[in-house]
N, C-alpha and C positions, 0 to 999 in steps of 0.2 A: 554405680547404678543404684538408684532407690530400691530397696529390698522389697517395697511395697508395689513396685511397678515391674511386671515381667518383661516389658518392652523397652528396647533402645531403639528410638527412631534416628533416622539419619536423612540429611538434606544435602544434595550435591548441586550446587549452583553453578552451571557452565556457561551462564550468559556472560558475554563480554561487556563489562562496565564501561569501557571506552567508548561504546556506541551509543551510551545516553548522552543526549546533548539538551541539557537543561539550562534554562534562561534565568530562573528566578530563584533557584534552590541548588544546594549541593546534593549529590547523590544520597548522602545519608539522611539529609532532611526530607528528601522525597520518599525514601524508604520508610522513614517514620510515619509519614503520611499514609502510605500504603498499609503499614501494620494498623494504623488507627481503624482502618476500614470506613472512615467518614467519607461519604461521596463528595460533598462539598470541597473537603480538604485535598482529596485526590485529583478532583477536577481542576483544582487551582495550580497543579503542577504543570508548568509551562515549558513544553518542549516534547522531544521524542524519548521515550523511555520503555524499559522493559525491567520491572523490579519485582524482587521476592523479599518478603520480610518475615520474620520468624519470632514467635514468643512461645517457647516451650513446644508443645505439640500444635500449636496453631500457626498455620502457613496462610499467608495472603500474598496474592500476585495480582499484578496489574500491567497493563502495556497500553500504548498509544497505537493508533490504527497502523502506523507504518512500521512496527516492530513485531514480527511474529514471535510468539513464545509458547513453547510446548513442554509437556511434562510427562513422566512415566512413573507410575507408583508400583515399585518391586516389592516382592515378598522375600524376607529372610526370616530365618528361625529366631533371630534375636530381635526382629522389629522390622517395621516397613521402612523402605528407602525411597525417597522422592528425589528424582532426578529432573532438573529443569535446563533447557536449552533452546536455541533458536531453531534447530533442525532435528529430524528424526534421526538421520544417521549418527549425529553426535550422541544422542540418547542410546543408540544401539551399541555404539563403541564403548561408552561407559559401562554398559551392562556387560559386555565382553570382558572388559578389564576386571570386572568384579565377579565374573563366572556365572552371570545371571542371564546370559544372552538367550537361553532356551525359553525365557519368559517373554521374549519380544515378538511382538507382531505390529506392523504399522497401524492397525486398527485399534491397538490397545493404548497408543499414545493419545494424548489429550491437548487441545490448544486453549489457550486462554483466550476467551472472546474479547475483542476490543471494547473498550467503553465500560468493563465491568471489572470490580474487584472479586477475585475468586478465592474463597476460603476453604481450606482443607483441614480437616483433623487427623493427624497421624496417631491413630489409636489402635491400629492393628486390624485384625480380620474378624468380621467383615468391615471393609472400609465404608465409612459414611459418605454420602453424596456431597460433592462440593456445594457451597452456598454462593450464589451470584448476586451481587449488589451493583446496581447501574450507577455510574459516576457521571455520566454526561447525557443529559435530556434536553436538547435544545427545544426552545418554544416554537411550535409550528404556526404557520399563517399569521405571523405577527407583523409582516411588512405590508405597506399599501400596495394596491395593484398597479403601480407606476414602474414600468420598465426602466426609465431612466434612474429612478431613485434605487430600484433594486440593483441595478448595473453598478450604480456608484457604490453602494455599500459592499457589494459582493467583490468586486476588484480592488476596493479600498481595503478590505480585510485581507485580500491576497497580498497587496503591496505591503502591508504592515508586517505580515509574516515573512515575506521575502527580506524586508529590512532588517528585521530582528536576526534572520538567520545570516545575512551578510555582515553583520556586526559582530557575530559570534565565530566566524571563521577567519583564517589567516588572510590579512587583506593582500598578501603577495601572490596568493594562490589563483591559478587560472580557474575559470568556471565554464564548464559545459552544460548545454541543454539538449537533451534528446528531443530532436526537432523534426516534425514532419510537415509544419505548416498549417495543421489542423488548428481547431479552436483552442484546445488546451494547451498544447505545447506552444502554440503561437502566442497566447496571451502571457504563459509564464515567460517567454523570452523578451516580450515587450515590456512587460512590467519590470522584469529584472534589469533590463537596459535603463528603463527611466529610473528605478530606484538607485542604481549605481551612480548615475549623474547627479541625482538629487543629494545623495550622501557624500558627493565630492570624491567619489572612488572612479578609477579608470575604467570605462566600458571596454577598453581594449583587452581586459581580462576574459572576455565573454566569447564563447563560439557557440554556434548552432550546428550539432552534429546530426547528419541525415544519413540513415542507412539506405544503401543503394546496391540492390542485387542485379541491376542493369535492366529489369524489366517491369519495375514497379511504378505506380504514379507518384509516389511522394517526393522523388528527387525533383521532378519538374514542379510540384506544387510548393515545395519549400522555396526553391529558386524564385517562383513568381511571387510569393508571399514577401520575401525580404526585398526583392528588387522594387516591387511597388511602393515600398516605404523608404528606398535609398539605403538600404542596410545590407545589401547583398554581400558586402566584404565580410560579414560575420558567418557566412555559410561555409561549412566544411563538409564534403561528401565523404562517407566512409564506405569503401566498396567491400562486396562480400560476393562469395560464390555459391550458387545454389547447391552444390555438392557439399558444402561445408555445413549445411543444415543437419543437425545430428538429433534424431528422435530420443536416443538413450540418454545423451547428455542433457538434453532439456528436461526429460522427466526426472533424472537424478538430481538436477539442480533445484527444481521446484518442488519435488517430491509430492506431486499430485497427478491426476489423470484427467481433469476437465480439459476437453480439447482445446477451447479458446485460450485458457491460461497457459497451457503447454506451448501453443503456437506463439503466443506473446512472449514466453519465456525464451523460445528459440530465437526470435528476433533480438531480444534484449541481450542475449548471450553473443550473437553476431556482432551487435554494435558495440558493446563494451570490450569484446575481444579486438575489434578492429581499432578502437580508440586506444586501448592499451598497447597494441603493437606500435602505433604511430607515436604515442607519447607515453613513454614507461612510468613517469613520474606523476601524471594526471591524477587528481583525487577528488575533485568535486563535480557532481553531476545532478542536475536538476532535471524534472520531468513533469508531465501535466497529468499524472495518473490520479484519479479521483475526480477529475472534472465532469465526466459522464455520469457518474454516480450522484454528484451533487445536484446536478440539473435534470436528473432523470432520463437521460438521453440514450437509452437502448431500445432496439426494436422489440416492442411488445410482442408482436406477432411471432417471433422466433421462439417464444417460451409458452407452451400451452398452460402453464400454472398461472400466468399473469393476465390481468385486464387493467386498463387504465386506471379503474377504480382502486384495485389493490395497489398499484404504483404510487397514486397520489395520496392514499389514505393511511399507509403504513409508514410510521417513523423510520427514516433511515433504511428503507427496505434493501436498497442496492448496496448499502454500507455493511449491514448485519445479516442479510438474509432474513427469514421470517422470525428471527429473535430467539434469543435463550429461552429454554424451557417449553419451546414449541416441538412438535413430532418432527418437523422437518429440519431442525437445528442439529448439525452434526457435531458431536462431542470431539470427534477426531479433527475435524477440519473448520470448526466454526461455520460462518456463513458469509455470504456477500463479499465485499472487499476486505473484510476481516479475515477471510480465507484467501482471497485472490491476490492480495498485494504481494504475496510471495513471488509472484511473476515478475515483479520489478525489483524486489529486495534482493532475492537470491542471485540472480545474474550480476547485479551490481557488486555484491559481496565476493562472488566467485572471482571476479577480475579485479578486486581491491579498490573499488570506488566507495566513496561516502555520498550515498544518494539522498536527496531531498525533494519531497513531493508536496508543495506547499498548499495544494488543493485538498490535502488531507488533515490540515490542521482544523482542531475543533472551532476556532473563531470563524473560519471560512464556511465550515459545514454549517454552524449555527445560521448564519445568513441564508445559506440555501434553504434550510428547513423552515425559515421564516417566510419564504415565498409562497404567496396564496395561489398554489397551483389549481386548485379547483375553480376558484373565481376567475383566473386567467384563461383557462382552458375550456371550461364548461364540459369537461370530459371528452374533448375532442382531440384524438390522437395526433393528427397532423399539426394541430396547433401546439401541443406539448413539444413535439420535435422541433418546432421552429423557434421556441423560447430561448434556448441555449444560445444560438448564434446572436440573437437580438440582446439579450442581457449582456453577454460578454463584450459584444461589440460597442454598446452604449458605455459599459463600464470602462473599458480601456480608453475610449475617447474622453471620458470624464477626468479619469486619473492621469492619463499620459498625454493627452492632447493629440495622440496619433490615431489615424483611420485604419483600423485593423481589417485586413480583408477576410472574409468568410468563405470558407470552402465547405463541400458537403462532408457529413460524417463518414469516416473510414477508419476501421481498426488498424493498430500498428502493423500486424502481420498481414493485412490485406493492402497495405500501402507500400511497404518495403518490397514486396515481391508480387508477382502476378499470381492469380488464383490457381492457375495451370501449374505453374512451377512449384507452388506451395504444396498442392495435393500430390505431386509426384515424390515429394520428401515426407510429408506429414500427412497420415490418414485422418478422416474426419469422424470416425466411430470411436466413441468413448470406451467401448469395451477393449478395443486394441491398445489403448493407452493404459487402462487398468492393468491388463495382463502384463504389460511391461514393467509397469511400477511394481507390482507384486513379485515379478521375477528376481528383482534386486535383492530381495530378502528370501528366495526360495531356499 
């Protein structure tokens, strides 16, 4: 220890480096870019990542939208200890091992917000605030108000990301798509099918997995979707029982208390558990998460804080919430899909899947943010809701030649199981979820 420095800082990086899937750099090269703090250099990291880099007392962290990254700054007599992981319970377990568990509370954990480099100085008490530097700022309203051109660029970007991913994974492994026959999962399936064939890879590797509790509408929708295109042989129904919906398991897995995210996680757990039971060695799983956020397709009337003006005027509102540095930004949970993607990530990890959500890739988001929503909608809400189906349908046709059927919007948890059955097993009040979550660390 330097005799002029009374503190010995410690960093414990519990992130799994094997989960980084980088296409243009090694992990060490990417980590060096994060350490530089240069936004353009970090933005150029191509792939899925959660990275920590250190230079003395300076720590910089960054992650892609699909990789949750949390940290906890613990106090020790000899100096601060920064612990970094993808989960709260991992942070808690490490504190227990070090005899520091009495410092832990879920609300004291912090999440690295997506699309930002977070800099922390380990200088002891009092701790300085983190410094946030945005590294992804897509240009807004850059596309012409032409739905055919928008669709071609949007699904074209999706196809390129799927192609890059397919070329990075083992060509012998089977590929599953979490499939409802909705716009997002439907387009991911069709584009993956098209890209496999275009690359000379076998589409026989592909399956469309649909969760079926016996009384939800998705099973029929999924069948109708694929049958209409002569692709029904790819569909595989994964049966589940309503009594297997486990509120505590869902909350423990997602480590959150937002009802819609907990409900979605409960369905994700059921699907992943069913696939794993049937296929013990299955590894790769795609989904359409992020499609709603990209094309701003959420019921505005369900959120009293939102108006169509706030939705179309704020950069990546559904991806990041109201933004870093705002009163409504949660240090514990970040915001928007930066927070909510745990609903997809955690159930897949729990059951040993390597999941990929191509709609979350920056190149795809960049196209969606370039859409001139104001010019196309003139602030008309029904027009906004109609855009997604039109853009994706036209884009899929342009890229794949397939006439994709379009069904009405429905959330995962509302399609796999009936509303009545869902409510018998999962409450609708956030307070009930919050109490159950906090009880995990009582």
